[in-house]
DRENMIKE-944022 format. One record per residue: residue in three letters; x, y, z of N, C-alpha, C in turn; residue number from 0. Coordinates in pm, 1 decimal, always signed. Layout:
N
SEMI | resn | n_c1 | n_c2 | n_c3 | ca_c1 | ca_c2 | ca_c3 | c_c1 | c_c2 | c_c3 | resi
SEMI | ala | X | Y | Z | X | Y | Z | X | Y | Z | NUM .
...
This chain:
160
SEMI | resn | n_c1 | n_c2 | n_c3 | ca_c1 | ca_c2 | ca_c3 | c_c1 | c_c2 | c_c3 | resi
SEMI | unk | -458.4 | -1299.2 | -6481.9 | -428.3 | -1394.2 | -6399.7 | -523.9 | -1466.7 | -6278.5 | 0 .
SEMI | unk | -507.4 | -1576.8 | -6174.6 | -655.1 | -1658.2 | -6184.2 | -663.5 | -1560.4 | -6056.9 | 1 .
SEMI | unk | -813.7 | -1577.5 | -6019.7 | -869.9 | -1518.0 | -5926.8 | -819.0 | -1483.8 | -5774.8 | 2 .
SEMI | unk | -776.4 | -1636.3 | -5721.9 | -710.0 | -1672.5 | -5628.6 | -560.4 | -1546.3 | -5615.2 | 3 .
SEMI | unk | -464.9 | -1591.8 | -5727.2 | -367.7 | -1471.0 | -5698.4 | -417.1 | -1348.0 | -5674.3 | 4 .
SEMI | unk | -472.9 | -1292.6 | -5757.8 | -556.2 | -1145.9 | -5740.0 | -589.2 | -1130.5 | -5547.2 | 5 .
SEMI | unk | -674.0 | -1214.3 | -5535.4 | -669.1 | -1205.2 | -5410.2 | -638.6 | -1213.7 | -5298.2 | 6 .
SEMI | unk | -473.5 | -1291.5 | -5335.8 | -366.3 | -1255.9 | -5257.2 | -294.2 | -1187.5 | -5242.4 | 7 .
SEMI | unk | -264.4 | -1104.3 | -5383.8 | -213.6 | -973.2 | -5377.9 | -256.1 | -870.2 | -5327.8 | 8 .
SEMI | unk | -398.8 | -862.6 | -5322.4 | -501.1 | -795.6 | -5293.4 | -464.2 | -800.3 | -5149.5 | 9 .
SEMI | unk | -462.5 | -895.5 | -5047.9 | -444.8 | -931.3 | -4919.8 | -262.6 | -873.2 | -4876.4 | 10 .
SEMI | unk | -188.0 | -886.8 | -4991.6 | -73.8 | -863.1 | -4938.3 | -38.4 | -684.8 | -4939.1 | 11 .
SEMI | unk | -122.6 | -645.7 | -5024.6 | -110.2 | -512.2 | -5044.4 | -170.2 | -420.6 | -4886.1 | 12 .
SEMI | unk | -327.3 | -488.6 | -4876.2 | -361.9 | -445.0 | -4751.1 | -453.2 | -517.6 | -4719.4 | 13 .
SEMI | unk | -400.6 | -612.5 | -4593.2 | -486.0 | -684.7 | -4525.3 | -624.7 | -661.5 | -4449.7 | 14 .
SEMI | unk | -601.8 | -523.5 | -4437.3 | -750.3 | -479.9 | -4416.2 | -886.0 | -459.6 | -4465.0 | 15 .
SEMI | unk | -863.9 | -518.5 | -4567.8 | -964.1 | -469.7 | -4663.9 | -1072.3 | -548.0 | -4633.5 | 16 .
SEMI | unk | -1186.5 | -498.1 | -4645.0 | -1335.1 | -580.0 | -4612.1 | -1395.9 | -734.2 | -4698.4 | 17 .
SEMI | unk | -1442.1 | -777.9 | -4675.3 | -1506.5 | -906.2 | -4758.5 | -1551.2 | -842.3 | -4838.1 | 18 .
SEMI | unk | -1627.8 | -738.8 | -4830.8 | -1728.0 | -643.9 | -4897.8 | -1601.1 | -607.4 | -5002.0 | 19 .
SEMI | unk | -1505.6 | -499.0 | -4951.9 | -1436.9 | -472.9 | -5094.2 | -1368.5 | -548.9 | -5132.8 | 20 .
SEMI | unk | -1328.7 | -681.3 | -5108.1 | -1215.9 | -737.2 | -5153.6 | -1388.8 | -817.6 | -5271.2 | 21 .
SEMI | unk | -1487.3 | -828.7 | -5246.1 | -1559.9 | -888.7 | -5347.6 | -1588.6 | -764.2 | -5457.8 | 22 .
SEMI | unk | -1656.9 | -660.0 | -5428.1 | -1665.9 | -555.9 | -5495.0 | -1503.9 | -544.6 | -5624.7 | 23 .
SEMI | unk | -1398.6 | -573.1 | -5568.0 | -1294.1 | -555.7 | -5635.0 | -1226.2 | -671.4 | -5751.6 | 24 .
SEMI | unk | -1295.6 | -822.3 | -5661.0 | -1297.6 | -915.7 | -5767.0 | -1366.8 | -950.6 | -5852.4 | 25 .
SEMI | unk | -1473.8 | -931.4 | -5835.9 | -1637.2 | -904.4 | -5871.8 | -1680.6 | -1036.4 | -5858.4 | 26 .
SEMI | unk | -1701.2 | -1060.6 | -5722.0 | -1781.4 | -1203.1 | -5665.0 | -1886.8 | -1177.0 | -5565.2 | 27 .
SEMI | unk | -1932.5 | -1265.1 | -5493.1 | -1966.0 | -1193.5 | -5362.1 | -1875.0 | -1239.8 | -5251.4 | 28 .
SEMI | unk | -1939.6 | -1186.2 | -5138.9 | -1910.7 | -1214.0 | -5023.2 | -1920.6 | -1357.0 | -4957.0 | 29 .
SEMI | unk | -1995.2 | -1349.7 | -5001.5 | -1992.9 | -1548.1 | -4932.1 | -1878.0 | -1629.9 | -5000.8 | 30 .
SEMI | unk | -1861.4 | -1541.4 | -5133.5 | -1723.5 | -1646.6 | -5223.8 | -1604.2 | -1630.5 | -5137.4 | 31 .
SEMI | unk | -1635.5 | -1455.4 | -5105.5 | -1456.6 | -1457.8 | -5029.7 | -1460.2 | -1547.8 | -4924.6 | 32 .
SEMI | unk | -1517.6 | -1543.9 | -4814.5 | -1525.6 | -1587.9 | -4703.0 | -1487.6 | -1722.0 | -4717.6 | 33 .
SEMI | unk | -1531.3 | -1790.8 | -4816.8 | -1524.3 | -1927.7 | -4857.3 | -1351.4 | -1975.7 | -4881.7 | 34 .
SEMI | unk | -1308.9 | -1849.9 | -4988.2 | -1179.1 | -1846.1 | -5052.7 | -1094.7 | -1819.9 | -4902.0 | 35 .
SEMI | unk | -1121.7 | -1720.7 | -4821.2 | -1020.2 | -1700.4 | -4688.1 | -1034.2 | -1830.7 | -4592.7 | 36 .
SEMI | unk | -1133.4 | -1888.1 | -4582.9 | -1101.8 | -2012.7 | -4520.7 | -1037.1 | -2121.2 | -4563.9 | 37 .
SEMI | unk | -1068.6 | -2118.1 | -4714.5 | -981.3 | -2212.5 | -4755.1 | -824.8 | -2223.4 | -4735.8 | 38 .
SEMI | unk | -843.5 | -2091.6 | -4798.3 | -634.5 | -2013.9 | -4793.4 | -599.7 | -2042.1 | -4656.8 | 39 .
SEMI | unk | -672.5 | -1985.4 | -4566.1 | -628.2 | -2003.8 | -4381.2 | -652.1 | -2139.4 | -4389.5 | 40 .
SEMI | unk | -711.7 | -2240.1 | -4427.9 | -679.7 | -2378.2 | -4385.1 | -599.9 | -2466.9 | -4470.7 | 41 .
SEMI | unk | -564.2 | -2417.9 | -4577.4 | -443.2 | -2475.3 | -4633.5 | -291.2 | -2426.2 | -4580.7 | 42 .
SEMI | unk | -290.4 | -2346.6 | -4525.6 | -199.0 | -2298.8 | -4458.7 | -98.4 | -2126.6 | -4535.6 | 43 .
SEMI | unk | -235.1 | -2120.2 | -4679.2 | -150.0 | -2021.6 | -4736.3 | -125.4 | -1901.5 | -4718.6 | 44 .
SEMI | unk | -227.3 | -1857.5 | -4637.4 | -248.6 | -1710.8 | -4562.2 | -223.1 | -1820.3 | -4410.0 | 45 .
SEMI | unk | -139.2 | -1723.7 | -4353.7 | -77.3 | -1736.4 | -4217.2 | -97.9 | -1642.7 | -4141.1 | 46 .
SEMI | unk | -165.1 | -1533.5 | -4177.4 | -137.1 | -1437.5 | -4067.7 | -207.4 | -1288.9 | -4146.2 | 47 .
SEMI | unk | -228.6 | -1191.3 | -4051.2 | -280.4 | -1118.1 | -4141.1 | -200.9 | -993.5 | -4048.9 | 48 .
SEMI | unk | -59.6 | -867.8 | -4098.3 | +6.7 | -775.3 | -4015.2 | +5.4 | -644.4 | -4085.9 | 49 .
SEMI | unk | -28.0 | -587.8 | -3956.8 | +75.0 | -453.1 | -3996.8 | +154.8 | -390.6 | -3981.6 | 50 .
SEMI | unk | +215.0 | -282.5 | -4084.0 | +345.1 | -216.7 | -4091.8 | +374.6 | -117.5 | -4022.4 | 51 .
SEMI | unk | +462.2 | -118.7 | -3904.5 | +432.3 | -39.5 | -3832.6 | +555.1 | +72.9 | -3810.6 | 52 .
SEMI | unk | +564.4 | +161.1 | -3824.0 | +690.2 | +242.1 | -3821.7 | +699.0 | +258.5 | -3669.1 | 53 .
SEMI | unk | +764.8 | +204.1 | -3638.0 | +822.7 | +191.4 | -3444.2 | +874.0 | +353.8 | -3387.5 | 54 .
SEMI | unk | +968.4 | +391.3 | -3547.0 | +1057.0 | +520.7 | -3465.9 | +911.2 | +614.7 | -3411.4 | 55 .
SEMI | unk | +807.1 | +636.1 | -3523.3 | +686.5 | +716.0 | -3505.9 | +648.5 | +685.2 | -3338.2 | 56 .
SEMI | unk | +652.0 | +596.1 | -3306.2 | +574.5 | +542.5 | -3145.8 | +700.0 | +583.6 | -3021.0 | 57 .
SEMI | unk | +785.9 | +642.1 | -3057.9 | +881.3 | +653.7 | -2926.0 | +904.3 | +549.8 | -2860.3 | 58 .
SEMI | unk | +876.9 | +417.8 | -2933.5 | +913.5 | +315.2 | -2850.7 | +1059.5 | +283.8 | -2870.9 | 59 .
SEMI | unk | +1132.5 | +223.7 | -2795.7 | +1284.1 | +133.3 | -2797.6 | +1297.0 | +50.7 | -2902.7 | 60 .
SEMI | unk | +1309.7 | +24.4 | -3022.2 | +1263.7 | -56.3 | -3089.7 | +1393.7 | -70.9 | -3209.0 | 61 .
SEMI | unk | +1470.3 | -230.3 | -3216.1 | +1587.9 | -232.0 | -3298.4 | +1568.5 | -330.6 | -3335.5 | 62 .
SEMI | unk | +1595.4 | -390.5 | -3456.9 | +1591.8 | -493.4 | -3549.5 | +1770.0 | -523.5 | -3635.0 | 63 .
SEMI | unk | +1795.7 | -630.3 | -3545.0 | +1924.0 | -686.5 | -3649.5 | +1878.9 | -793.4 | -3727.5 | 64 .
SEMI | unk | +1987.6 | -838.4 | -3822.7 | +1984.4 | -948.2 | -3896.3 | +2129.5 | -998.8 | -3861.4 | 65 .
SEMI | unk | +2084.6 | -1167.7 | -3829.7 | +2220.3 | -1228.0 | -3809.3 | +2244.1 | -1314.8 | -3912.8 | 66 .
SEMI | unk | +2376.1 | -1340.7 | -3956.7 | +2383.3 | -1431.2 | -4037.7 | +2418.3 | -1543.5 | -3913.0 | 67 .
SEMI | unk | +2395.1 | -1687.1 | -3945.4 | +2438.3 | -1788.7 | -3904.1 | +2466.3 | -1917.9 | -4001.9 | 68 .
SEMI | unk | +2558.5 | -1936.4 | -3939.7 | +2682.4 | -2004.7 | -3981.7 | +2652.1 | -2186.2 | -3916.7 | 69 .
SEMI | unk | +2596.1 | -2241.6 | -3968.8 | +2562.7 | -2359.1 | -3900.6 | +2613.3 | -2559.0 | -3944.7 | 70 .
SEMI | unk | +2634.4 | -2603.4 | -3860.5 | +2616.7 | -2737.8 | -3899.3 | +2489.4 | -2820.2 | -3952.8 | 71 .
SEMI | unk | +2474.2 | -2885.1 | -4060.5 | +2341.6 | -2941.1 | -4059.4 | +2340.4 | -3077.4 | -4028.0 | 72 .
SEMI | unk | +2262.4 | -3104.8 | -3945.3 | +2203.7 | -3252.0 | -3911.5 | +2227.5 | -3354.2 | -4037.4 | 73 .
SEMI | unk | +2284.5 | -3450.0 | -3999.1 | +2289.5 | -3554.7 | -4098.1 | +2127.9 | -3623.5 | -4138.5 | 74 .
SEMI | unk | +2051.1 | -3612.8 | -4042.1 | +1949.3 | -3657.9 | -4135.3 | +1818.6 | -3593.3 | -4134.9 | 75 .
SEMI | unk | +1833.6 | -3439.0 | -4046.4 | +1736.7 | -3331.6 | -4096.5 | +1792.5 | -3199.2 | -4136.5 | 76 .
SEMI | unk | +1939.2 | -3207.4 | -4179.3 | +1958.0 | -3085.9 | -4259.3 | +1977.4 | -2971.0 | -4157.8 | 77 .
SEMI | unk | +1886.2 | -2851.7 | -4234.6 | +1875.8 | -2721.8 | -4153.7 | +1762.6 | -2725.8 | -4032.9 | 78 .
SEMI | unk | +1652.9 | -2830.7 | -4083.8 | +1594.9 | -2788.8 | -4034.3 | +1508.5 | -2774.0 | -3874.8 | 79 .
SEMI | unk | +1639.8 | -2865.8 | -3831.2 | +1638.9 | -2897.5 | -3650.6 | +1677.6 | -2772.5 | -3584.7 | 80 .
SEMI | unk | +1834.3 | -2720.6 | -3669.0 | +1865.6 | -2548.7 | -3586.7 | +1746.3 | -2455.3 | -3626.8 | 81 .
SEMI | unk | +1710.8 | -2455.3 | -3758.0 | +1624.8 | -2337.2 | -3795.6 | +1484.0 | -2345.1 | -3714.2 | 82 .
SEMI | unk | +1435.5 | -2491.4 | -3663.1 | +1293.1 | -2474.2 | -3570.3 | +1340.8 | -2415.6 | -3450.0 | 83 .
SEMI | unk | +1465.4 | -2422.5 | -3360.0 | +1523.3 | -2409.8 | -3261.3 | +1507.7 | -2274.6 | -3195.3 | 84 .
SEMI | unk | +1601.4 | -2204.4 | -3324.3 | +1597.7 | -2073.7 | -3348.7 | +1460.9 | -1993.5 | -3348.7 | 85 .
SEMI | unk | +1352.3 | -2076.1 | -3410.5 | +1262.3 | -2011.6 | -3473.8 | +1155.7 | -1971.0 | -3333.1 | 86 .
SEMI | unk | +1174.0 | -2074.7 | -3223.6 | +1120.1 | -2036.0 | -3114.2 | +1135.5 | -1970.1 | -3024.4 | 87 .
SEMI | unk | +1268.3 | -1888.3 | -3037.4 | +1279.1 | -1764.5 | -2915.2 | +1182.9 | -1629.5 | -2993.2 | 88 .
SEMI | unk | +1133.7 | -1618.0 | -2874.1 | +1023.6 | -1468.2 | -2901.2 | +1064.0 | -1394.2 | -2986.3 | 89 .
SEMI | unk | +1214.5 | -1329.2 | -2930.4 | +1342.2 | -1210.1 | -3014.5 | +1310.1 | -1226.7 | -3153.1 | 90 .
SEMI | unk | +1284.1 | -1357.1 | -3195.3 | +1316.8 | -1391.7 | -3359.2 | +1186.5 | -1349.7 | -3420.6 | 91 .
SEMI | unk | +1217.6 | -1271.7 | -3536.2 | +1090.9 | -1240.7 | -3616.7 | +1069.1 | -1332.5 | -3757.4 | 92 .
SEMI | unk | +1220.5 | -1352.0 | -3793.4 | +1232.3 | -1463.4 | -3916.7 | +1318.1 | -1529.2 | -3895.1 | 93 .
SEMI | unk | +1348.9 | -1658.3 | -3979.6 | +1427.6 | -1742.5 | -4021.1 | +1459.5 | -1812.9 | -4142.8 | 94 .
SEMI | unk | +1553.9 | -1764.2 | -4263.5 | +1569.4 | -1802.8 | -4352.0 | +1688.1 | -1891.4 | -4384.8 | 95 .
SEMI | unk | +1620.4 | -2024.4 | -4459.7 | +1755.1 | -2051.3 | -4529.6 | +1776.6 | -1994.8 | -4632.7 | 96 .
SEMI | unk | +1941.9 | -1960.8 | -4617.0 | +2004.5 | -1881.7 | -4740.6 | +2092.7 | -1963.1 | -4820.0 | 97 .
SEMI | unk | +2082.3 | -1930.1 | -4959.4 | +2233.2 | -1941.0 | -5043.5 | +2354.7 | -1878.9 | -5041.2 | 98 .
SEMI | unk | +2453.0 | -1923.3 | -5033.3 | +2604.3 | -1799.5 | -5059.7 | +2663.9 | -1845.2 | -4922.5 | 99 .
SEMI | unk | +2702.1 | -1717.8 | -4883.3 | +2816.5 | -1754.0 | -4769.3 | +2765.8 | -1790.8 | -4611.1 | 100 .
SEMI | unk | +2622.4 | -1779.7 | -4605.2 | +2569.7 | -1847.0 | -4467.1 | +2504.1 | -1926.7 | -4471.1 | 101 .
SEMI | unk | +2411.7 | -1962.9 | -4363.1 | +2316.6 | -2067.2 | -4371.7 | +2162.1 | -2053.6 | -4335.9 | 102 .
SEMI | unk | +2168.9 | -1936.9 | -4264.9 | +2054.0 | -1873.1 | -4166.6 | +2050.4 | -1770.9 | -4183.0 | 103 .
SEMI | unk | +1950.4 | -1662.3 | -4234.8 | +1955.0 | -1548.4 | -4199.3 | +1827.4 | -1481.9 | -4072.5 | 104 .
SEMI | unk | +1830.5 | -1472.7 | -3967.5 | +1801.3 | -1401.9 | -3859.5 | +1679.8 | -1319.6 | -3830.9 | 105 .
SEMI | unk | +1573.4 | -1271.3 | -3808.5 | +1575.3 | -1110.2 | -3832.5 | +1537.7 | -1133.8 | -3644.9 | 106 .
SEMI | unk | +1590.9 | -1010.8 | -3613.2 | +1569.8 | -1021.9 | -3420.0 | +1512.5 | -870.7 | -3427.1 | 107 .
SEMI | unk | +1427.7 | -859.6 | -3308.9 | +1361.9 | -737.4 | -3233.4 | +1415.9 | -735.8 | -3126.5 | 108 .
SEMI | unk | +1467.6 | -603.9 | -3084.5 | +1537.7 | -615.8 | -2898.8 | +1483.3 | -469.1 | -2898.4 | 109 .
SEMI | unk | +1500.3 | -408.9 | -2756.6 | +1528.0 | -309.7 | -2691.8 | +1620.3 | -150.6 | -2747.9 | 110 .
SEMI | unk | +1740.1 | -217.9 | -2756.2 | +1905.3 | -162.9 | -2723.9 | +1982.3 | -251.1 | -2815.1 | 111 .
SEMI | unk | +2096.8 | -167.7 | -2855.2 | +2192.0 | -280.4 | -2936.0 | +2280.9 | -396.1 | -2828.5 | 112 .
SEMI | unk | +2256.5 | -339.0 | -2653.1 | +2287.1 | -434.5 | -2576.7 | +2209.8 | -541.2 | -2532.1 | 113 .
SEMI | unk | +2059.5 | -524.7 | -2555.5 | +2022.8 | -668.9 | -2570.2 | +2024.5 | -754.8 | -2668.0 | 114 .
SEMI | unk | +2028.2 | -695.9 | -2763.0 | +2045.5 | -755.1 | -2897.8 | +2203.5 | -868.4 | -2868.4 | 115 .
SEMI | unk | +2275.6 | -798.6 | -2837.0 | +2400.6 | -859.2 | -2877.3 | +2381.8 | -944.8 | -2730.8 | 116 .
SEMI | unk | +2330.1 | -946.9 | -2675.7 | +2366.5 | -1001.9 | -2520.0 | +2319.0 | -1167.3 | -2580.7 | 117 .
SEMI | unk | +2152.7 | -1151.3 | -2641.3 | +2082.1 | -1238.9 | -2691.0 | +2162.1 | -1314.8 | -2789.5 | 118 .
SEMI | unk | +2250.3 | -1293.0 | -2877.6 | +2298.2 | -1348.3 | -2985.5 | +2451.9 | -1426.9 | -2900.0 | 119 .
SEMI | unk | +2509.0 | -1372.9 | -2826.9 | +2605.3 | -1414.5 | -2743.9 | +2579.6 | -1535.6 | -2640.8 | 120 .
SEMI | unk | +2457.3 | -1504.6 | -2584.3 | +2415.8 | -1613.6 | -2475.6 | +2307.0 | -1739.3 | -2534.1 | 121 .
SEMI | unk | +2184.4 | -1707.4 | -2639.8 | +2109.9 | -1789.8 | -2680.3 | +2156.7 | -1844.2 | -2784.5 | 122 .
SEMI | unk | +2202.0 | -1766.5 | -2940.4 | +2216.9 | -1803.2 | -3015.7 | +2347.8 | -1860.5 | -3040.1 | 123 .
SEMI | unk | +2461.8 | -1813.9 | -2993.4 | +2591.0 | -1894.3 | -3035.9 | +2596.7 | -2018.0 | -2939.7 | 124 .
SEMI | unk | +2531.7 | -2003.6 | -2832.2 | +2582.6 | -2133.0 | -2778.4 | +2490.2 | -2230.4 | -2814.5 | 125 .
SEMI | unk | +2457.8 | -2204.0 | -2929.7 | +2339.3 | -2366.2 | -2927.0 | +2454.6 | -2441.7 | -3074.3 | 126 .
SEMI | unk | +2416.9 | -2623.2 | -3037.7 | +2530.2 | -2678.6 | -3070.7 | +2563.0 | -2654.5 | -3195.1 | 127 .
SEMI | unk | +2444.9 | -2640.3 | -3295.8 | +2472.6 | -2668.8 | -3477.9 | +2568.9 | -2519.3 | -3516.9 | 128 .
SEMI | unk | +2540.6 | -2418.4 | -3396.4 | +2638.0 | -2267.9 | -3473.9 | +2800.6 | -2274.1 | -3476.2 | 129 .
SEMI | unk | +2821.8 | -2230.5 | -3622.6 | +2969.3 | -2223.3 | -3579.7 | +3034.6 | -2076.4 | -3590.6 | 130 .
SEMI | unk | +2893.4 | -2008.5 | -3650.0 | +2959.4 | -1841.1 | -3555.3 | +2843.5 | -1798.6 | -3641.5 | 131 .
SEMI | unk | +2820.5 | -1647.2 | -3615.0 | +2739.6 | -1546.2 | -3607.6 | +2793.5 | -1432.4 | -3662.8 | 132 .
SEMI | unk | +2694.2 | -1347.3 | -3715.2 | +2764.5 | -1181.9 | -3748.8 | +2650.0 | -1146.3 | -3761.8 | 133 .
SEMI | unk | +2648.8 | -1012.8 | -3702.3 | +2547.4 | -928.2 | -3657.6 | +2502.5 | -776.0 | -3722.0 | 134 .
SEMI | unk | +2416.0 | -784.6 | -3771.5 | +2401.4 | -598.9 | -3858.9 | +2283.4 | -567.5 | -3817.5 | 135 .
SEMI | unk | +2274.1 | -453.6 | -3755.6 | +2189.1 | -398.3 | -3702.5 | +2129.1 | -288.4 | -3815.2 | 136 .
SEMI | unk | +2018.2 | -285.1 | -3797.4 | +1966.3 | -211.8 | -3909.2 | +1898.2 | -50.5 | -3847.5 | 137 .
SEMI | unk | +1992.3 | +51.2 | -3907.4 | +1972.2 | +143.0 | -3885.8 | +1871.2 | +251.2 | -3929.7 | 138 .
SEMI | unk | +1820.0 | +220.9 | -4023.5 | +1719.0 | +280.7 | -4046.0 | +1644.2 | +172.7 | -4191.7 | 139 .
SEMI | unk | +1538.1 | +183.7 | -4229.3 | +1435.5 | +151.3 | -4310.4 | +1336.5 | +238.7 | -4347.3 | 140 .
SEMI | unk | +1431.5 | +175.8 | -4533.5 | +1359.0 | +286.4 | -4643.4 | +1236.4 | +253.2 | -4685.7 | 141 .
SEMI | unk | +1226.3 | +118.1 | -4680.5 | +1103.8 | +17.6 | -4765.9 | +1096.8 | -123.6 | -4646.4 | 142 .
SEMI | unk | +944.7 | -182.0 | -4576.3 | +934.8 | -273.7 | -4564.6 | +813.5 | -311.8 | -4595.9 | 143 .
SEMI | unk | +837.8 | -457.5 | -4639.8 | +748.3 | -539.4 | -4669.9 | +646.1 | -504.0 | -4787.0 | 144 .
SEMI | unk | +699.3 | -393.2 | -4824.7 | +654.2 | -334.6 | -4960.9 | +601.3 | -168.8 | -4942.3 | 145 .
SEMI | unk | +638.1 | -146.1 | -4818.3 | +593.8 | -18.5 | -4762.4 | +685.6 | +72.5 | -4771.9 | 146 .
SEMI | unk | +702.5 | +213.3 | -4828.9 | +779.8 | +287.6 | -4813.4 | +772.1 | +380.8 | -4681.9 | 147 .
SEMI | unk | +918.2 | +371.9 | -4620.1 | +954.2 | +457.9 | -4461.0 | +988.9 | +656.7 | -4513.6 | 148 .
SEMI | unk | +966.0 | +662.8 | -4649.4 | +1062.2 | +785.1 | -4648.8 | +1004.8 | +881.6 | -4591.1 | 149 .
SEMI | unk | +1046.9 | +968.8 | -4635.4 | +966.4 | +1123.8 | -4601.2 | +832.3 | +1124.3 | -4596.0 | 150 .
SEMI | unk | +734.7 | +1179.3 | -4575.1 | +558.7 | +1170.4 | -4594.7 | +586.3 | +1281.0 | -4775.5 | 151 .
SEMI | unk | +499.4 | +1208.8 | -4820.9 | +494.8 | +1282.7 | -4973.9 | +454.6 | +1432.2 | -4921.7 | 152 .
SEMI | unk | +545.7 | +1490.4 | -5062.3 | +476.9 | +1638.4 | -5042.2 | +351.0 | +1674.7 | -5160.7 | 153 .
SEMI | unk | +261.3 | +1798.2 | -5156.5 | +169.7 | +1770.6 | -5251.4 | +229.0 | +1881.8 | -5305.4 | 154 .
SEMI | unk | +287.4 | +1832.2 | -5467.2 | +341.6 | +1871.9 | -5556.2 | +198.0 | +2005.9 | -5643.3 | 155 .
SEMI | unk | +104.3 | +1947.1 | -5640.1 | +18.9 | +1994.6 | -5733.5 | +38.4 | +2133.8 | -5714.4 | 156 .
SEMI | unk | +19.8 | +2254.0 | -5607.3 | +77.4 | +2383.0 | -5680.0 | +161.2 | +2420.7 | -5709.6 | 157 .
SEMI | unk | +299.9 | +2332.2 | -5698.8 | +442.6 | +2376.3 | -5746.4 | +466.4 | +2419.9 | -5874.7 | 158 .
SEMI | unk | +354.1 | +2367.5 | -5963.5 | +427.3 | +2392.5 | -6129.3 | +372.6 | +2559.4 | -6168.2 | 159 .
């Protein structure tokens, strides 16, 4: 594929790779990598660099919920306005326009079931365009953003 695609795939897999490591993997110079990354950031293709964290292991109280929102689209702006409004809340991690039985999928993070339920009841349900909400709490993550969260891999080398 094209070198830009390879660069993006490498960053998607591990955003902590250094310019030197990326240059070695893509057979180019660090300077070329710096230029490409600057361009990708300026164009808004690379929006940020994020770690995938297993919050359960930190002992922090941490809960994620997926909220289905059914909304009334605005005549002139469709779903844009309500999606932007929902995106402004600090508790909201992601907002997606969906096909199917509901309009917006909203991922919310909170400290407890009560916190999230309160946020949905007091902040999301009260927005003008919102017709209905359905809250689904994440009980366990098995894989997130391509990273497996299953038990530590056992070393099977001596097993055979």
